[in-house]
Backbone as CSV, one residue per row, in Angstrom:
resi,resn,N_x,N_y,N_z,CA_x,CA_y,CA_z,C_x,C_y,C_z
1,UNK,118.978,122.739,116.171,119.065,123.104,117.137,120.114,124.411,117.305
2,UNK,121.093,123.937,116.394,122.153,125.097,116.350,121.899,126.240,115.774
3,UNK,120.484,126.629,115.440,119.669,128.173,114.766,119.306,128.716,116.278
4,UNK,118.670,127.742,116.937,117.911,128.359,118.312,119.388,128.890,119.224
5,UNK,119.691,127.808,119.794,121.167,128.161,120.364,121.371,129.789,120.007
6,UNK,121.838,129.782,118.497,122.694,131.017,118.124,121.384,132.274,118.255
7,UNK,120.752,131.926,118.339,119.567,132.883,118.724,119.626,133.596,120.167
8,UNK,119.713,132.755,120.767,119.909,133.133,122.243,121.400,132.110,122.903
9,UNK,122.045,132.879,123.034,123.530,132.572,123.278,123.284,132.421,124.802
10,UNK,124.061,131.928,124.954,124.205,131.847,126.870,125.678,132.544,127.199
11,UNK,125.252,133.385,128.422,126.321,133.688,128.886,127.570,132.713,129.196
12,UNK,129.154,132.581,129.261,130.283,132.320,129.969,129.503,130.992,130.132
13,UNK,129.132,130.288,129.257,129.294,128.863,129.177,130.516,128.080,128.808
14,UNK,130.225,127.145,129.258,131.555,126.284,129.476,131.076,125.221,128.713
15,UNK,132.069,123.978,127.857,132.250,123.086,126.809,130.963,122.337,127.506
16,UNK,130.854,121.848,129.033,130.405,120.879,129.442,128.831,121.299,129.953
17,UNK,128.932,122.337,129.657,127.646,123.097,130.245,126.768,123.083,128.788
18,UNK,127.464,123.156,127.332,127.018,123.725,126.103,126.671,121.953,125.714
19,UNK,127.184,120.969,126.412,127.314,119.266,125.619,126.140,119.027,127.065
20,UNK,125.823,119.115,127.738,124.801,119.111,128.873,123.574,119.505,128.378
21,UNK,123.205,120.885,128.052,122.536,121.425,126.955,121.701,120.859,126.213
22,UNK,123.059,120.199,125.048,122.249,120.142,124.061,121.838,118.585,124.381
23,UNK,122.489,118.030,125.511,121.590,116.417,125.630,120.118,116.652,126.024
24,UNK,120.556,117.247,126.380,118.785,117.751,127.527,118.041,118.210,125.926
25,UNK,118.058,118.970,125.543,117.145,119.114,124.023,116.866,118.044,123.494
26,UNK,118.257,116.901,123.323,118.589,115.568,122.266,117.407,114.454,122.811
27,UNK,117.573,115.024,124.513,116.278,113.587,124.802,115.451,114.477,124.908
28,UNK,115.030,115.459,125.220,113.143,115.985,124.921,112.597,115.858,123.650
29,UNK,113.331,116.129,122.746,112.875,116.161,121.367,113.453,114.723,120.301
30,UNK,113.320,113.549,121.411,113.642,112.340,120.832,112.619,111.465,120.402
31,UNK,112.610,111.172,119.119,111.212,110.641,118.859,109.874,111.762,118.014
32,UNK,110.401,112.827,117.916,109.457,113.968,117.382,110.098,114.140,115.944
33,UNK,109.045,114.440,115.145,109.457,114.544,114.093,110.247,116.021,113.495
34,UNK,111.258,115.968,112.521,111.688,117.303,111.993,111.021,118.653,111.618
35,UNK,110.275,118.129,110.844,109.312,119.474,110.725,108.542,119.911,112.040
36,UNK,108.249,118.962,112.981,107.726,119.711,114.299,108.863,120.379,114.841
37,UNK,109.793,119.949,114.987,110.837,120.758,115.993,111.409,121.821,115.280
38,UNK,110.868,122.253,113.845,111.807,123.238,112.707,110.239,124.475,112.714
39,UNK,109.671,123.944,113.314,108.445,124.698,113.350,108.212,125.319,114.424
40,UNK,108.824,124.866,115.339,109.118,125.688,117.022,109.874,126.068,116.934
41,UNK,110.918,125.676,116.582,112.159,126.937,116.496,111.850,128.248,115.615
42,UNK,111.152,127.978,114.749,110.519,129.243,114.100,110.114,130.299,114.518
43,UNK,108.870,129.139,115.491,108.108,130.485,116.122,108.591,130.795,117.904
44,UNK,110.087,130.271,117.963,110.492,130.796,118.990,111.652,131.745,118.635
45,UNK,112.109,131.474,117.502,112.841,132.543,117.020,112.714,134.038,116.371
46,UNK,110.999,133.453,115.938,110.155,134.701,115.340,109.802,135.315,116.073
47,UNK,109.389,135.387,117.551,109.472,135.738,118.294,107.636,135.595,118.755
48,UNK,107.285,134.261,118.269,105.980,133.910,118.472,105.566,133.275,119.659
49,UNK,106.717,133.100,120.427,106.782,132.144,122.134,107.372,132.739,122.806
50,UNK,106.936,133.053,123.946,107.433,133.606,125.381,108.074,135.381,124.772
51,UNK,108.920,135.726,125.422,108.632,136.860,125.316,109.925,137.401,124.262
52,UNK,110.371,136.405,123.937,111.762,136.570,122.790,112.968,137.359,123.474
53,UNK,113.274,137.040,124.517,114.325,137.131,125.357,115.648,136.305,125.790
54,UNK,114.637,135.265,126.042,115.219,134.105,126.618,114.844,132.650,125.743
55,UNK,115.648,131.591,126.216,115.413,130.350,124.842,114.639,129.330,126.481
56,UNK,113.536,128.573,125.220,112.698,128.315,125.783,113.336,127.047,126.720
57,UNK,113.387,126.508,127.817,113.898,125.290,128.651,113.476,124.066,127.608
58,UNK,113.780,122.794,127.529,114.093,122.013,126.956,112.944,121.035,126.589
59,UNK,112.281,121.109,128.046,110.750,120.691,127.898,109.811,121.850,127.793
60,UNK,110.031,123.030,127.827,109.117,123.909,127.102,109.132,123.664,125.649
61,UNK,110.272,123.864,124.901,110.505,123.038,123.585,110.010,121.871,123.202
62,UNK,109.940,121.017,123.696,109.337,119.751,123.197,107.856,120.067,123.160
63,UNK,107.309,120.795,124.271,105.791,121.002,124.467,105.566,121.671,123.561
64,UNK,106.161,122.769,122.721,105.428,123.393,121.949,105.585,122.857,120.487
65,UNK,106.695,121.961,120.141,106.666,121.084,118.936,105.991,119.971,119.122
66,UNK,105.374,119.812,120.148,104.309,118.600,120.356,102.817,119.632,119.672
67,UNK,102.790,120.787,120.482,101.466,121.787,119.821,101.396,121.403,118.030
68,UNK,102.464,121.732,117.696,102.539,121.538,116.314,102.536,121.187,115.671
69,UNK,102.541,119.778,116.127,101.985,117.854,115.383,100.305,118.064,115.622
70,UNK,99.897,118.658,116.365,98.439,118.461,116.830,97.398,118.445,115.527
71,UNK,97.326,119.666,114.594,96.747,119.396,113.085,96.996,118.487,112.816
72,UNK,97.887,117.491,112.834,98.001,116.303,111.665,97.937,115.214,112.686
73,UNK,97.490,115.011,114.144,97.908,114.040,114.555,96.644,112.814,114.281
74,UNK,95.430,113.404,113.933,94.414,112.438,113.180,95.341,111.502,112.190
75,UNK,95.945,112.600,111.141,96.540,111.996,109.851,97.691,110.602,109.988
76,UNK,98.520,111.467,110.872,100.266,110.608,111.384,99.094,109.308,111.993
77,UNK,98.459,109.671,113.095,97.615,108.104,113.345,97.032,107.130,112.399
78,UNK,96.198,107.670,111.036,96.209,106.750,110.878,97.352,106.474,109.881
79,UNK,98.076,106.990,109.484,99.205,106.741,108.181,100.239,105.152,108.930
80,UNK,100.232,105.892,110.645,100.993,104.920,111.351,99.645,103.428,111.408
81,UNK,98.262,103.345,111.481,98.038,102.661,111.550,97.373,101.779,110.660
82,UNK,97.636,102.242,109.033,98.064,101.521,107.926,98.957,100.907,107.663
83,UNK,100.425,101.884,108.399,101.679,101.219,107.971,101.787,100.028,108.485
84,UNK,100.813,99.630,110.083,101.151,98.235,110.731,99.945,97.167,110.593
85,UNK,98.628,97.837,109.300,97.913,96.795,109.661,98.081,95.442,109.233
86,UNK,97.092,94.433,110.045,97.214,92.839,109.086,96.674,92.789,108.603
87,UNK,96.237,91.475,108.263,95.203,90.711,107.649,94.332,89.700,108.817
88,UNK,94.197,90.225,109.923,93.740,88.767,110.806,92.828,88.162,110.416
89,UNK,93.187,86.513,110.393,91.876,85.588,109.785,91.535,85.607,108.977
90,UNK,92.440,86.086,107.629,92.550,86.011,106.300,93.492,84.775,105.758
91,UNK,92.569,84.004,104.900,93.084,82.933,104.389,93.161,83.197,102.777
92,UNK,94.470,83.181,102.318,94.364,83.330,100.807,94.011,82.104,99.893
93,UNK,93.609,82.547,98.678,93.331,81.327,98.549,94.301,80.788,97.474
94,UNK,93.849,79.272,96.780,95.208,78.920,95.868,95.608,79.724,94.370
95,UNK,94.855,80.854,94.154,94.924,81.118,93.204,96.002,82.398,93.195
96,UNK,95.785,83.292,94.794,96.218,84.282,94.943,97.377,83.791,95.490
97,UNK,97.667,82.052,96.625,99.187,82.277,96.611,100.034,81.793,95.274
98,UNK,99.484,81.054,94.077,100.221,80.975,92.682,100.663,82.050,92.490
99,UNK,99.695,83.782,92.723,100.266,84.608,92.244,101.417,85.427,92.514
100,UNK,101.270,84.885,94.029,102.108,85.586,94.534,103.727,85.043,94.420
101,UNK,103.217,83.739,94.560,104.535,82.717,94.318,105.024,83.342,92.938
102,UNK,104.403,83.303,91.834,105.560,83.510,90.529,105.471,84.924,91.114
103,UNK,105.330,85.958,91.745,105.545,87.351,91.934,107.106,87.171,92.309
104,UNK,107.193,86.384,93.443,108.243,86.491,94.217,109.398,85.711,92.926
105,UNK,109.137,85.061,92.923,110.285,84.486,91.178,110.693,84.940,90.485
106,UNK,109.862,86.060,90.066,110.098,87.380,88.826,110.888,88.051,89.684
107,UNK,110.939,88.572,91.149,111.549,89.273,92.000,112.971,88.667,92.387
108,UNK,112.833,87.670,92.226,113.815,86.926,92.087,115.093,86.806,91.417
109,UNK,114.334,86.507,90.108,115.200,86.228,89.043,115.292,87.821,88.780
110,UNK,114.770,89.140,88.771,115.270,90.509,88.466,116.523,91.114,89.475
111,UNK,116.804,90.420,90.177,117.338,90.866,91.461,118.500,89.681,91.507
112,UNK,118.585,88.441,91.064,119.694,88.126,90.539,120.336,88.522,88.956
113,UNK,119.712,89.064,88.089,119.922,89.628,87.235,121.796,90.795,86.903
114,UNK,122.968,90.537,86.819,123.963,90.796,87.074,123.638,92.437,86.902
115,UNK,123.753,92.842,85.355,123.485,93.916,85.078,122.357,94.557,85.742
116,UNK,121.483,94.505,86.610,120.249,95.042,86.939,120.301,95.208,88.429
117,UNK,119.597,96.292,88.734,119.743,96.785,90.222,118.191,96.856,90.805
118,UNK,117.622,96.321,92.348,116.745,96.497,92.018,116.613,97.696,92.076
119,UNK,115.030,98.644,92.442,114.637,99.613,92.706,113.576,99.503,93.567
120,UNK,114.356,100.692,94.848,113.730,100.189,95.994,112.663,100.616,96.205
121,UNK,111.023,100.292,96.462,110.072,101.183,96.484,110.071,102.383,97.359
122,UNK,109.206,103.369,96.780,109.655,104.862,97.386,108.501,104.896,98.672
123,UNK,108.558,105.161,99.717,108.183,105.140,100.778,107.001,105.955,101.099
124,UNK,106.677,107.011,100.037,106.012,108.279,99.690,104.632,107.305,99.455
125,UNK,104.715,107.093,97.758,103.743,105.954,97.422,103.334,104.816,98.039
126,UNK,104.358,104.230,98.700,104.098,102.885,99.288,102.804,103.520,100.280
127,UNK,103.016,104.594,100.902,101.817,105.073,102.085,100.554,105.057,101.078
128,UNK,100.862,105.728,99.822,99.733,106.577,99.365,98.907,104.890,98.409
129,UNK,99.815,103.726,98.727,99.206,102.345,97.635,98.136,102.299,99.036
130,UNK,98.856,102.187,100.446,98.420,101.167,101.616,97.620,102.118,101.958
131,UNK,97.030,103.340,102.219,95.956,104.297,102.218,94.816,103.946,101.469
132,UNK,94.747,103.784,100.386,94.526,103.592,99.069,93.766,102.102,99.435
133,UNK,94.043,101.138,99.757,94.095,99.764,100.090,93.046,100.195,101.095
134,UNK,93.158,100.490,101.805,92.470,100.454,103.109,91.241,101.433,102.611
135,UNK,90.987,102.083,102.176,90.184,103.274,101.269,89.518,104.100,102.460
136,UNK,90.896,105.304,102.166,91.476,106.081,103.498,92.066,107.173,102.148
137,UNK,92.080,108.307,102.819,92.489,109.454,102.073,93.615,110.014,102.628
138,UNK,95.034,110.243,102.427,95.843,110.840,103.331,96.153,111.762,102.679
139,UNK,96.168,113.247,103.105,96.687,114.200,102.413,98.000,114.777,103.309
140,UNK,98.973,114.335,102.523,100.240,114.592,102.703,100.734,116.116,102.531
141,UNK,100.258,116.805,101.713,100.289,117.925,101.477,100.486,118.988,103.336
142,UNK,99.453,118.268,103.408,98.768,118.894,105.433,99.432,119.167,105.828
143,UNK,100.701,118.268,105.682,101.495,118.167,106.906,102.600,119.668,106.742
144,UNK,102.352,120.518,107.900,103.022,121.319,107.716,104.569,121.061,107.791
145,UNK,105.585,121.606,107.036,107.084,121.699,106.603,107.663,120.232,106.359
146,UNK,106.821,119.030,105.866,106.829,117.973,105.848,107.664,117.856,104.605
147,UNK,108.529,116.350,104.328,109.510,116.691,103.415,108.847,116.506,101.778
148,UNK,109.618,117.076,100.809,108.931,117.113,99.589,109.009,115.317,99.470
149,UNK,108.185,115.310,98.485,107.963,113.698,98.018,109.742,113.108,97.459
150,UNK,110.071,113.989,96.974,111.365,113.977,96.104,112.340,113.265,96.842
151,UNK,112.527,113.674,98.188,113.202,113.502,99.334,113.224,112.261,100.051
152,UNK,111.447,111.951,99.852,111.656,109.656,99.822,112.228,109.569,99.146
153,UNK,112.429,109.787,97.993,113.201,109.292,96.788,114.758,108.781,96.858
154,UNK,114.813,110.087,97.147,116.604,109.958,97.236,117.265,109.229,98.395
155,UNK,116.297,109.335,99.738,116.715,108.487,100.991,116.281,107.188,100.012
156,UNK,115.773,106.680,99.445,115.627,105.101,99.061,116.230,104.668,98.171
157,UNK,116.548,106.161,96.985,117.861,105.332,95.945,118.979,104.627,96.351
C-alpha cells in the first residue's frame, strides 16, 4: 500500500488522516490474497485504472483486487474444497487402521529422536497431493503473481 500512497500523495494530510486512510484500505482488503492486491496496485500505478490522476477509494481498490481474482476463482474454490474435504460415511478397515497406527508410531519415534527435527509438510506439495487424491488437476502456475513454490518451503522450514 505504501507504493500506492507514494504514487498518489495526498496534499497536507495529517498523521491521523494518514492512519485512518491506511486503516480504511486494510479493512477493505482484509481477506484478499496479496497477489490480487499487488496486481490491482500495478494497474492503478500503471495507468490501467481510472484517469491516473487520483488514487482510488479503498472500496474501488478492493473491487479491482477482487476482479483480479475472477480468472482463478474456480481453481481457488476447488483448492478450498479439496483442503476441507472429509470422508463422510467412510469406515476404515482393520488393515487400514493398523497401517495408520504403525505410521503414527514411526512418526512419534522420529520426532522423539534427539538429533532429528521433523521436516514440516510442504503446503504446496500437500495441496497437489490432495488434488491428485480427489482426481483433479490444479494449475498453480496459472495464478498471476502467486508465490513461487520455494516460498512455501521457506515459510514451512
